[in-house]
C-alpha positions in Angstrom: -0.3 0.3 0.1 1.3 3.2 -0.6 2.0 6.0 1.4 -0.8 8.1 0.4 -3.2 5.4 0.7 -1.9 4.6 4.0 -2.5 8.5 4.9 -5.9 8.7 3.5 -7.1 5.4 5.0 -5.6 6.5 8.7 -7.8 10.0 8.0 -10.9 7.7 7.5 -10.4 6.0 10.6 -10.2 9.1 12.6 -13.3 10.6 11.4 -15.1 9.6 14.2 -12.9 10.5 16.4 -12.6 14.1 15.3 -16.2 14.0 15.1 -16.3 13.3 18.8 -13.4 15.8 19.6 -15.3 18.8 18.0 -18.5 17.9 19.8 -16.8 17.8 23.5 -16.4 21.6 23.4 -13.2 21.3 25.1 -13.2 25.4 25.8 -16.0 24.0 28.4 -14.5 21.2 29.7 -11.0 23.0 30.3 -13.2 25.5 32.2 -15.1 23.0 34.2 -11.6 21.2 35.2 -10.4 24.5 37.0 -13.5 24.4 39.0 -12.7 24.2 42.9 -16.2 22.9 43.8 -17.2 19.5 44.3 -18.9 17.7 41.3 -20.4 14.2 41.3 -22.2 11.8 39.4 -25.5 9.5 41.0 -27.6 6.8 39.9 -31.0 7.8 39.9 -33.7 4.5 40.0 -37.4 5.4 38.7 -39.5 2.9 37.2 -36.6 0.4 36.3 -35.2 2.7 34.8 -31.5 4.1 35.6 -30.6 7.8 35.1 -27.0 9.2 35.3 -27.6 12.9 37.1 -24.7 15.1 37.5 -24.9 16.7 40.8 -22.5 20.2 41.8 -22.3 21.7 45.2 -21.7 25.4 46.1 -19.0 25.9 48.6 -21.2 27.9 51.3 -21.8 27.3 54.7 -25.8 27.6 54.6 -28.3 25.4 52.7 -28.7 26.3 49.4 -31.7 26.0 46.7 -31.9 23.4 44.2 -31.8 24.0 40.7 -32.5 20.9 38.2 -30.7 22.0 35.2 -32.0 20.8 31.6 -29.4 20.5 29.2 -29.9 21.2 25.6 -30.8 19.4 22.2 -27.3 18.4 22.4 -27.3 16.3 25.2 -25.4 16.5 28.7 -22.6 18.3 26.8 -19.2 19.4 28.3 -20.7 23.2 28.4 -24.3 21.8 30.0 -21.8 20.4 32.9 -19.8 23.9 32.8 -23.1 25.5 33.4 -24.1 23.7 35.9 -20.8 24.2 37.7 -20.8 28.1 37.3 -24.5 27.8 38.8 -23.3 26.3 41.6 -20.4 28.5 42.0 -23.3 31.2 42.4 -24.4 29.5 45.3 -26.8 26.8 44.4 -27.0 22.8 44.6 -27.3 22.1 41.0 -28.6 18.4 39.5 -28.1 18.3 35.9 -30.1 14.8 34.3 -28.3 13.1 31.7 -32.1 12.5 29.9 -29.9 10.4 27.5 -29.2 8.3 30.1 -29.5 4.4 28.7 -30.1 6.1 25.1 -26.9 6.0 23.9 -24.4 3.6 22.3 -23.5 0.3 24.6 -26.3 1.8 26.6 -24.5 4.7 27.7 -25.8 8.6 27.9 -25.0 11.5 26.0 -21.0 10.9 26.3 -21.2 8.2 23.7 -22.9 9.8 21.0 -20.0 10.4 18.6 -22.1 13.3 16.4 -23.7 15.9 17.1 -26.6 14.6 14.6 -27.3 11.9 16.8 -27.6 13.3 19.7 -30.0 15.8 18.4 -32.1 12.8 16.7 -31.9 11.1 20.0 -32.6 13.5 22.4 -36.0 14.6 19.7 -37.0 11.3 19.7 -37.6 10.9 23.9 -40.4 10.2 25.6 -42.4 13.2 27.2 -43.5 10.8 30.0 -40.1 9.3 30.8 -38.4 13.2 30.5 -41.1 14.3 33.2 -40.2 10.8 35.6 -36.6 11.6 34.9 -36.9 15.4 36.0 -39.1 14.6 38.8 -36.3 12.1 40.0 -33.5 14.9 40.2 -36.1 17.1 41.8 -36.9 14.8 44.5 -33.2 13.7 44.8 -31.8 17.2 45.2 -34.5 18.3 47.5 -33.7 15.5 50.1 -30.1 16.8 50.2 -29.1 17.2 53.5 -27.2 20.9 52.2 -30.5 21.7 50.4 -32.5 24.6 52.0 -36.5 22.9 50.5 -36.4 25.5 47.4 -36.7 24.2 44.2 -36.1 25.8 40.9 -35.6 24.6 37.2 -33.9 25.9 34.5 -33.3 25.0 30.9 -31.6 25.6 27.6 -33.2 25.4 23.7 -34.9 22.0 23.8 -34.5 22.4 27.4 -36.2 25.7 27.5 -39.1 23.9 26.4 -39.1 21.4 28.9 -38.2 23.8 31.8 -42.0 25.8 30.8 -43.7 22.2 30.5 -42.3 20.7 33.8 -44.0 24.1 35.4 -47.4 22.7 34.3 -46.6 19.3 36.3 -44.2 20.4 39.4 -46.4 22.1 41.9 -43.5 22.7 44.6 -41.1 24.8 42.0 -40.3 28.5 42.9 -39.2 29.4 40.2 -38.9 28.1 36.3 -36.2 30.1 33.8 -36.9 29.5 30.3 -33.9 29.8 27.9 -35.0 30.7 24.5 -37.9 27.4 24.3 -41.2 27.5 23.1 -44.2 27.2 25.8 -46.2 24.3 26.4 -49.9 24.2 24.7 -51.9 24.8 28.0 -50.4 27.3 31.1 -53.2 27.1 33.3 -52.0 24.7 36.0 -48.8 26.6 36.1 -48.3 27.4 39.7 -44.8 29.1 40.0 -43.3 32.1 38.3 -42.0 32.0 35.0 -38.7 34.0 33.7 -38.4 34.0 29.8 -35.2 34.6 28.2 -35.0 35.1 24.4 -32.8 36.2 21.3 -34.0 38.9 19.7 -32.5 37.1 16.0 -34.7 33.9 16.9 -38.3 34.5 15.3 -38.8 30.7 15.4 -38.9 31.1 19.6 -39.0 34.7 20.3 -42.3 34.8 18.0 -44.1 33.0 20.7 -43.6 35.4 23.5 -46.8 38.1 22.6 -49.3 34.9 22.7 -47.6 33.5 25.4 -47.9 36.6 27.7 -51.4 36.5 27.0 -52.0 33.3 27.7 -50.1 33.5 30.6 -51.9 36.8 32.1 -55.3 35.2 31.1 -54.5 32.2 33.3 -53.5 34.6 35.9 -49.7 33.3 35.9 -46.5 35.5 36.2 -44.5 35.5 33.2 -41.4 37.9 32.8 -40.0 37.2 29.2 -37.0 39.6 28.1 -35.7 39.8 24.5 -32.0 40.3 24.3 -31.7 42.5 20.9 -29.3 40.7 18.6 -28.8 37.5 20.1 -29.5 34.5 18.2 -30.5 31.2 19.6 -28.3 29.6 22.0 -26.4 32.7 23.0 -26.2 31.5 26.6 -23.4 28.8 25.1 -22.8 30.8 22.0 -21.8 33.7 24.0 -18.9 31.8 26.3 -17.8 30.3 23.0 -14.4 31.4 22.6 -14.1 30.9 18.7 -13.6 33.8 16.4 -17.6 33.5 15.3 -19.0 34.8 18.7 -20.8 38.0 18.1 -20.7 41.0 20.6 -24.5 40.2 20.6 -24.3 37.0 22.0 -21.5 37.6 24.3 -23.8 40.8 25.9 -26.8 38.6 25.9 -24.8 35.7 27.7 -23.5 38.3 30.8 -26.5 39.8 31.0 -29.0 36.3 31.4 -26.6 35.2 34.0 -26.8 37.9 35.6 -30.4 38.2 36.1 -30.9 34.6 36.4 -28.4 34.4 39.8 -30.2 37.8 41.0 -33.7 36.1 40.4 -32.4 32.8 42.6 -31.4 35.4 44.9 -34.8 36.3 45.8 -35.7 32.8 46.2 -32.9 32.7 48.3 -34.4 35.6 50.4 -37.9 34.3 50.3 -36.3 31.1 51.8 -34.7 32.8 54.7 -37.9 35.1 55.4 -39.9 31.9 55.5 -37.5 29.8 57.5 -38.5 28.8 61.3 -36.2 30.7 64.1 -32.9 28.6 64.2 -32.1 27.3 68.3 -28.8 28.2 70.2 -28.1 24.6 70.2 -28.6 24.4 66.2 -26.6 27.4 65.5 -23.6 26.4 67.6 -24.2 23.0 66.1 -23.8 24.4 62.6 -21.2 26.5 63.5 -19.1 23.4 64.3 -19.9 21.5 61.4 -20.2 24.1 58.7 -17.4 23.7 56.1 -15.4 26.5 55.0 -17.0 29.4 53.0 -15.9 30.1 49.4 -17.7 33.2 47.6 -17.5 33.0 43.9 -19.4 35.5 43.4 -21.9 36.7 40.4 -22.0 38.1 37.3 -22.6 42.0 37.0 -25.9 42.9 37.1 -27.2 44.8 33.7 -30.0 46.1 32.1 -32.1 43.7 29.8 -32.1 45.1 26.7 -35.9 44.7 26.0 -38.9 43.5 28.1 -42.5 42.2 27.1 -45.0 42.3 29.5 
């Protein structure tokens, strides 16, 4: 076999791995590996199903609100895990279920898929009732953690944004639902939590649903606060962080403002939790002081004014 033929064969054999590497979002993985926070995988079981969930803990001394993070249509990618870690850095316990658990090659999850196209197809084909049960399992697990304060929120992106809105119609103990560029559910009348929307100005496929959703939520007497970030494109929370030259200033701006708004709203949930909490006895305070881990405040992203709001 000639040298050129050998090179061609090697190139063909490496194509699947090249696709996997490109799909891995190495910049997000590198950022994640620098994090000092405790991260772990847990196996959650329900209805004869085993679900893998990525859990990240904040470095704080008080109990924290739990956020269930719902990944994009691209599965529980390195970016989704990095997003979970960043939210934990802002002071929240984050439970990010891999909704492709058991659906991948060899019975694996998101990491077993070697192409974005295959992942998108698998996520698109997930059974809605199984997704809801998975999210319930993640929420129940998070709320029962000893370091959880009893408050529960859900945040999702892209496909996960739509699932977040839908989950709010089902789950009655949510303190907030954070929908990032996801479509609304067909019926909003059963929602009990406030819903906060984050939308892209250059994403008419999704943002065009906002006026009708606003009207439907208002008619149902539900709290809905959408914000549209001018000039940003669909997926700006990920795209605005991507260091590649193709990242636009509008996406970067929307990403910074979106994260600042998210953490500000979560802080309000914390404040409500503290106000509603029963008084702590002297004995409990002493016990807490003796066992609390060292506090490490990583801070939140700087707040900024939203570009446009539709209310």
